[in-house]
C-alpha distance (Angstrom), angle and dihedral (degrees) to the residues before:
residue distance angle dihedral
M1 . . .
R2 3.73 . .
K3 3.90 123.8 .
T4 3.69 120.3 -94.4
Q5 3.78 124.2 -125.5
Q6 3.79 87.6 -108.0
Q7 3.76 93.3 55.1
V8 3.78 92.2 48.9
R9 3.80 90.7 51.1
Q10 3.77 91.8 53.1
E11 3.78 93.9 46.6
L12 3.86 90.4 49.8
E13 3.79 91.4 51.0
R14 3.80 89.3 56.0
Q15 3.78 91.5 50.2
F16 3.79 104.7 40.9
D17 3.68 145.3 30.6
A18 3.81 111.7 -78.2
S19 3.77 94.8 -110.2
V20 3.76 92.3 51.3
A21 3.78 93.5 46.8
R22 3.82 90.0 50.3
Y23 3.76 92.6 48.5
I24 3.82 92.4 51.3
V25 3.78 97.0 49.5
E26 3.79 94.6 43.2
E27 3.82 91.4 51.5
L28 3.81 94.9 41.5
F29 3.82 97.0 48.2
Q30 3.89 95.5 26.6
C31 3.77 92.4 -135.1
S32 3.84 137.5 103.8
Y33 3.74 123.5 -81.6
A34 3.77 88.3 -120.8
E35 3.74 92.2 60.6
L36 3.74 91.2 51.9
I37 3.84 93.6 48.6
H38 3.79 92.1 51.1
G39 3.78 97.4 35.1
G40 3.74 129.1 1.4
T41 3.82 95.8 140.5
I42 3.86 93.0 133.2
E43 3.84 113.5 109.4
L44 3.82 118.6 -122.6
T45 3.77 116.3 -98.1
E46 3.77 121.1 -130.1
R47 3.79 89.9 -104.1
E48 3.82 92.9 51.3
L49 3.74 90.6 48.0
T50 3.80 91.7 51.1
V51 3.83 91.1 48.4
L52 3.71 93.7 46.8
Q53 3.76 92.4 51.8
R54 3.76 92.5 50.7
V55 3.80 93.5 45.4
L56 3.74 94.0 50.0
E57 3.79 93.5 49.6
R58 3.82 90.3 53.6
V59 3.88 97.9 40.2
K60 3.85 90.4 54.1
E61 3.75 86.9 59.2
G62 3.81 92.5 51.3
Y63 3.72 96.5 -100.2
P64 3.86 111.3 160.3
L65 3.81 112.3 -102.2
Q66 3.78 91.7 -131.5
Y67 3.77 92.0 57.6
A68 3.82 90.4 44.8
F69 3.81 91.3 56.3
E70 3.85 92.1 32.0
R71 3.81 93.5 -131.3
A72 3.75 139.3 89.8
Y73 3.83 132.7 -177.6
F74 3.81 126.2 -123.4
Y75 3.82 129.5 170.7
G76 3.81 89.0 -17.9
Y77 3.79 95.6 -50.4
T78 3.75 132.2 112.2
F79 3.81 117.3 -125.8
Y80 3.76 129.0 -170.5
V81 3.88 109.4 -128.9
N82 3.76 136.2 -179.0
E83 3.77 135.7 164.4
H84 3.81 92.9 -72.2
V85 3.87 92.1 70.9
L86 3.77 137.3 44.6
I87 3.74 118.0 -102.3
P88 3.90 104.2 -108.7
R89 3.81 112.4 -109.8
P90 3.74 129.0 -145.3
E91 3.72 91.0 -123.5
T92 3.81 89.3 63.2
E93 3.80 89.3 58.4
E94 3.82 85.1 69.9
L95 3.76 90.9 59.9
V96 3.80 89.7 54.7
Y97 3.79 90.4 46.7
F98 3.83 91.7 51.8
I99 3.78 90.5 55.9
L100 3.85 95.1 44.6
Q101 3.77 93.9 47.3
R102 3.80 89.9 57.7
F103 3.84 104.0 33.3
G104 3.74 105.1 10.6
K105 3.85 95.3 126.0
E106 3.83 100.3 37.8
Q107 3.79 129.8 100.4
L108 3.83 103.2 -122.3
R109 3.79 143.4 147.5
V110 3.82 110.0 -109.1
L111 3.78 128.1 -169.3
D112 3.89 122.3 -163.4
I113 3.74 110.8 -166.8
G114 3.81 118.8 -151.9
T115 3.81 93.7 9.1
G116 3.74 99.0 -178.6
S117 3.80 107.2 176.3
G118 3.78 88.9 5.8
A119 3.80 91.6 -114.9
I120 3.87 96.2 138.5
A121 3.86 97.3 40.0
L122 3.79 96.8 42.1
T123 3.82 93.3 45.7
L124 3.81 91.4 52.3
K125 3.70 91.1 50.2
L126 3.80 94.4 46.6
E127 3.80 91.6 47.7
N128 3.82 94.2 45.6
P129 3.87 110.6 23.1
K130 3.87 87.6 -175.7
F131 3.84 88.9 71.1
E132 3.80 114.8 101.2
V133 3.79 99.0 -146.4
T134 3.82 129.1 -164.4
A135 3.85 118.7 -175.7
T136 3.76 125.1 -168.1
D137 3.76 137.2 -167.8
I138 3.77 135.5 167.9
S139 3.75 91.7 -140.9
T140 3.83 118.3 85.4
E141 3.78 90.0 -160.3
A142 3.80 93.4 52.4
L143 3.88 90.5 50.0
Q144 3.85 89.1 52.7
V145 3.86 89.7 55.4
A146 3.82 91.4 45.4
Q147 3.85 91.2 50.6
R148 3.75 90.6 48.6
N149 3.81 89.7 54.3
A150 3.85 91.4 45.4
N151 3.83 88.6 54.6
A152 3.82 93.3 46.7
L153 3.78 93.8 47.6
E154 3.77 93.3 39.1
A155 3.76 93.4 -128.2
D156 3.82 116.6 153.4
I157 3.76 109.6 -144.1
Q158 3.82 133.8 137.0
F159 3.77 122.7 -109.0
V160 3.74 122.2 -158.5
Q161 3.81 126.2 -176.2
S162 3.81 101.4 -132.1
D163 3.78 142.6 148.2
G164 3.77 95.8 -123.2
L165 3.76 111.4 -56.5
T166 3.79 98.5 -22.3
S167 3.84 96.9 104.8
V168 3.81 102.3 37.5
E169 3.72 131.0 92.9
Q170 3.83 110.3 -117.2
P171 2.97 152.6 -125.9
F172 3.84 108.6 68.4
D173 3.75 130.0 -179.5
I174 3.74 94.7 -139.2
I175 3.79 129.2 23.9
V176 3.75 119.5 -169.9
S177 3.82 135.7 169.9
N178 3.72 145.6 163.3
P179 3.86 94.5 -153.4
P180 3.76 132.3 -174.8
Y181 3.76 100.1 -83.6
I182 3.78 107.2 156.4
S183 3.84 120.0 115.2
E184 3.80 118.9 -130.4
N185 3.84 83.9 -124.9
E186 3.80 91.5 66.1
K187 3.80 97.8 60.2
S188 3.70 90.5 103.5
L189 3.87 89.5 63.0
M190 3.75 94.7 54.6
S191 3.77 131.5 88.9
E192 3.80 118.9 -97.1
S193 3.80 89.8 -126.4
T194 3.74 92.6 56.0
L195 3.76 94.5 48.3
R196 3.75 93.4 44.6
Y197 3.76 101.4 47.0
E198 3.80 114.2 14.9
P199 3.83 117.6 85.3
H200 3.90 112.1 -92.1
L201 3.76 88.3 -155.0
A202 3.84 87.8 68.6
L203 3.76 94.6 41.7
F204 3.71 113.0 43.4
A205 3.81 134.3 56.2
E206 3.79 133.2 179.2
D207 3.79 125.1 -114.2
E208 3.76 92.2 51.6
G209 3.70 91.7 -54.6
Y210 3.83 97.0 -51.3
A211 3.86 101.3 96.1
L212 3.77 97.8 98.0
Y213 3.74 97.0 43.2
E214 3.82 86.8 54.5
Q215 3.75 93.8 47.1
W216 3.81 98.1 43.2
I217 3.86 96.1 42.2
H218 3.85 89.6 50.4
A219 3.87 90.8 50.5
I220 3.85 95.9 53.6
E221 3.77 111.6 114.0
G222 3.90 126.2 -155.8
N223 3.71 123.2 -0.9
P224 3.79 113.5 -59.7
R225 3.75 116.4 -162.2
C226 3.76 92.0 -126.4
V227 3.89 137.5 14.3
A228 3.79 113.9 -175.4
F229 3.80 129.3 177.6
E230 3.77 134.2 -178.9
I231 3.78 110.2 -128.0
G232 3.75 141.9 -168.9
F233 3.84 115.2 -97.9
A234 3.90 93.0 -100.6
Q235 3.86 99.1 38.8
K236 3.76 100.1 84.7
E237 3.79 103.9 103.6
R238 3.79 99.3 45.2
V239 3.80 95.8 44.5
E240 3.86 89.0 47.8
Q241 3.84 88.8 51.7
M242 3.77 91.2 53.5
L243 3.77 92.7 50.8
R244 3.83 92.6 47.0
A245 3.81 90.9 50.1
K246 3.85 90.8 50.6
F247 3.85 96.3 40.2
P248 3.83 107.9 27.0
K249 3.85 91.4 172.8
A250 3.78 96.1 50.9
V251 3.76 128.9 103.2
V252 3.89 101.9 -117.5
G253 3.81 120.5 -167.6
T254 3.75 146.1 138.9
E255 3.83 132.5 -115.8
R256 3.81 122.2 -152.3
D257 3.78 123.8 -134.6
M258 3.79 131.8 -125.5
H259 3.81 89.2 -80.5
G260 3.79 94.5 53.6
K261 3.87 94.1 -105.3
D262 3.76 125.4 133.0
R263 3.85 102.5 -101.4
I264 3.83 113.0 150.5
V265 3.78 124.3 50.5
Y266 3.84 113.1 -171.3
A267 3.80 144.0 178.9
L268 3.75 117.3 -155.5
L269 3.80 118.5 -166.9
D270 3.80 104.5 177.2
């Protein structure tokens, strides 16, 4: 006789932290934790048993849960993810919200640099179909993931393999990015799981994390209505200075995230 969902839940609670156990069972059975607590009498299928065994082997080695299940959630949408792309973070949702609050009903050309899974670009398109969105990444594998997500979400955007802005046709009305911005010196502050499994190409940048801000801001042509970057918690002043130097007539500022940390630096030109 196979184990029931309830029995699996109880076993996982004995093996893992409560939040990890909850994530695994909710993802495995695609139902709420409350349903499992008060029910969960259904026996596992062969497929569920196979997935559970694979996930447990990986999680015990520190493998991120999102990679183990090959999906992550962002702005209410489900994205396929693997080790070629960063796992979308809740803080990045605030970057999307920032753009939509200001331009969410307008017909504009939007560029997402370093798209990874496509979370930013695809969400902007899904939330405002009038946006004409182009998404770039230097990684072929990341673009394959992003294209898979575009197909699954039925979002029509253009993908371009590009080192920053080198291979795209400017100008754009909105330029947005969550770039690699972590300094190599900050590795000791990061989780072992992130360092071991998430792509370093999407995490780290030279010049103490500022290299790609400098490169990309310098490469912007014309006068976009908005340029917005996610930043590290201590990068506000220097990135603001870069934007002011590039766009002296712009309103440049910073938005804090849900934790009260500086997270979005922007330049508004309209």
